[in-house]
N, C-alpha and C positions, 0 to 999 in steps of 0.2 A: 504493499500500500503506500503510495506517494504522500507524504505529509503535507507537501506543498501544493496538491492538487486543489484548485478553486473549487470545485465541486464538494471538498470534505468542510470547506469553510462556509458553504451556503446554508441558508435556513432550511429546517425540517418541514415547516408549515408554510402553507400560502396563505397570507392575510391580507385579504384585499382592503382592509383599513389603512393598514401600514403603508401598502403599495400605493395607494390613491393619495395618502398625505404626503408620502415622499414624491410623488410625482407634481404634485402641488407645491410642495415647499421648493424642490429644485425650480420649477418654472417661475415661480415668483421671484426667487433669488435671481435668476438671470433677467426677468424683466425689469428690476429694479436698476440694471445697468443701462446707461444711455445708448450703448451700442446695440442692445438687444431691439429697440425701436428702428435703429439706423440698418441694421442687417434685415428685418423683416421687410422694411420699405424697400430696399435693394432686391431682396428675393422676389417681392411682388413686380417689380419693375421687370424682371428678367424672365418672368412666367411666360410661356409658350413663345418666347424670342426666336426660337428657331423651329417654328411649326413646320413638320414635315421633312426636316433635314437630317443628313446623316451625322453621325459623331462615332470617333474611336477611344477607346477607353485604353490607355497605356499602363498596364498592369506590371508588377515589378518582378516576375519570374526570369530564370536564366534564359529561357527562350527569347527575351525581348531584345537581344543582342542580334539575333537573325532577321529582324524585321528590315524591310527595305525602307529606311525613313527618306530617302530622296524620292521614291514613289508617293510615299504618305504627305511630304511636305508639298509636292509639286500639285496634290490633289485638292488642297485647300480645305479638305475635311475638318471640322472643328474637333480638337483631341483635348480629352482630359488627361492629365498626368496624375499619378498618385504617388503619396509619400515623398520618398527621396528620390523622385525622378530626376531632379537636377544634377544628380551623379552620373547621369549619361550625357550632359551638356558639353562635355571636353570632346566627346566622340562624334556628335551629330549636330547640324545646323538647326534642326526642327526645333522648335520651342512649343509647348503647349498652350493653348488658348487659356487654359486653367489648370491649377492643380488642387487637388483634394487630399486633405489629412485631418484624420481625426484621434488617432492614437497619440496619447499623451507623451509617450516615449519618443516617438516619431517627431512630434512636434518640439519637444525640448531639444532633441539632438540636431534638428535641422533648423533652429530658431533664427540662426545668424542669415540664413538664405531667405527665410521667410520675412524677416524684417528688412531686408534690402531689395528684394526682387520687385520688378514692375509687373509680373504676370499676375493676373487674377487668381486670388486664392480662396478656397472654401474650407474654413477651419473650425474644428469644434471649439464651443464657445469656452470651454476650461482653458483654452490655450491663452484666452484674454484674462480670464478671472484670476488665473494662476501666475499671470505676470509673464509669460513666455513671449507673448508676440504683442507687439504695440498696435492700437487701432490705426488703419489707414484705409484711404480711398479704393484701394484696389482688393481689400480684404471684406469677404462676408463670412460672419460667424453662424455656424448652425448649431442647433440646440438638440442635444440628444434626450431622447424620452425612453423609458423602459416600456412604454405601450408598443406591443408587437404588431405592427402594422406596416405594410410597404407604403409609403406617403407619396401621392400622386402630386400633392402641393405641400412643399418642405417650408413654406413661409413660417408656420410656428414651431414644428419639431419634427424629428425623424428618428426612426429606430436604425441603429448601425448594422444590424443583420449579420454579425460575427466577421464583417469584412469590410474594408473600406471601398471595394469594389461594389458592394451593394448601395453604399451611401452614394457612390458616383452615378450608378443606374438610377436611383431615385431623383438625383438633382437633373440627370439627362431627360427623364420623364417629365419633371417639372418645367423645365425650359422648352420642351415640345419636340424633341428629337423623335423621328419615327423610325429610323433604323440605327441601331447601336452595335458595333463590333468590339469584341475583346481582343486583345492580343498581348502576350506576355502572362497569360493565365494559365501557367502551368498547374497550379492545383496539386502541387507535389513538393515537400519540403524535406531537405536532408536530415534536419534535425527532428528526432521524434521526442514525443512526451505529451502530458496532459494537457488538453486543451485550455488556452488562454494562461497557462502556467508562466510566470515572469522568470526568465532564465539570464544568465550572464553569457554574452558572445564570446566565441572562441577567437581565435586570430585570423579566421578567413570564413567568409560566408559562402556557402555552396548552395543557397536556398534562393538568391536574389541575382540580378543582373551583374551585380558587382560585388567582388570579393570582399570589398570594405564596406558594404551597406550595413550589416550588423556584425561590427568585428571589434576586436581590440578591447573586450570587457564590457561594453555598453550593455545595458539593459533591454531587452525586447521579450514579446509575449508571444508565445507557441500558437500556431493557428488551430482554428475549431473547424476542421474540414468539414465534418458532419454538418454542423449548423450553417456552414457556408452554402453548402449544397442545398439545404431545406430553402434558404434564403434566395439563392440562384432559382429556385423551382418558383418560388413567389414571385419572383421579379418577372419571370417568363409568363406566367399566368397572367399577371397585370398588364405586362405589355401586349399581350396576344389578345386579351378582353377588347382592348381598345384600339385593335388594328395596326398595333406596332410590333415591331420585331427585333429580338437580339440574337446576333449571330457568334460563334466563337472563331476567331481567325488566328488562333495560337497555333504555332507550329509544333506538333506533339502536345505533351502536358497529358494530365489525366481529367480534365473537366469535360464531361459528356452531357451537361445539361442541357446545352444548346445545340443548334444544328451547328454543324461544321460548314466552314466555308474558307476560301483563300482570301488573303486581303486584297489581292488584286482584283479579284471578282467582286468583292463588296465596294470596292472603290469606283469600279467601273460601271456597276449597275445603275440603271436609272431610278 
């Protein structure tokens, strides 16, 4: 038995009063921040701003290095980058239109970049309230809720769904994208262990596109692949119910929830 397994520290009972009060308290605490109103206003402004368009989500698996970024850049398709996608910037000229990061370990480790870049950012509100990121015009803070629902409108709150990719999929739906492709979604990690367990990184990272992604003793959380698949499935259901589509353009990998398609075919399709 792993004493550090987050499941062992979770409550035995399901108490709707505590859960409800907790959600209300966390929401009110965020709403007392001036940036709460500002971010909601910005989120409402971009709602359906890309109605019917295509988008690509740049996930952070090792296969990302095999993507033809020249083809992607020349297509002009909107790109969401995730987490530490900036570690790719010394190798490619493409810059994502926005970057999404909600894990506090990631935000803390990448705070210098987030505080300096002009790229549009979607960051978890705790990045602000814990003093990791300064409010700026290019940052929208999204508020996490424990209410488990795929948000088609994220202007109030969203559930993170075990992976930042699900957050990006909710943002893409909110912005009106009709077809969304994933690349670099390997859905397979070299490091094994209890889901969501916080671990100390070794010298090199074999689970992401850069060997220094989580390396040198930094803290990071192990993935919850099962819950990720559950939420990928929910995302697919919501998209398809509204006549939209998610495809997996990752080369290889173990994610089979979505239809497979080559990135070239996705970009060239009408």
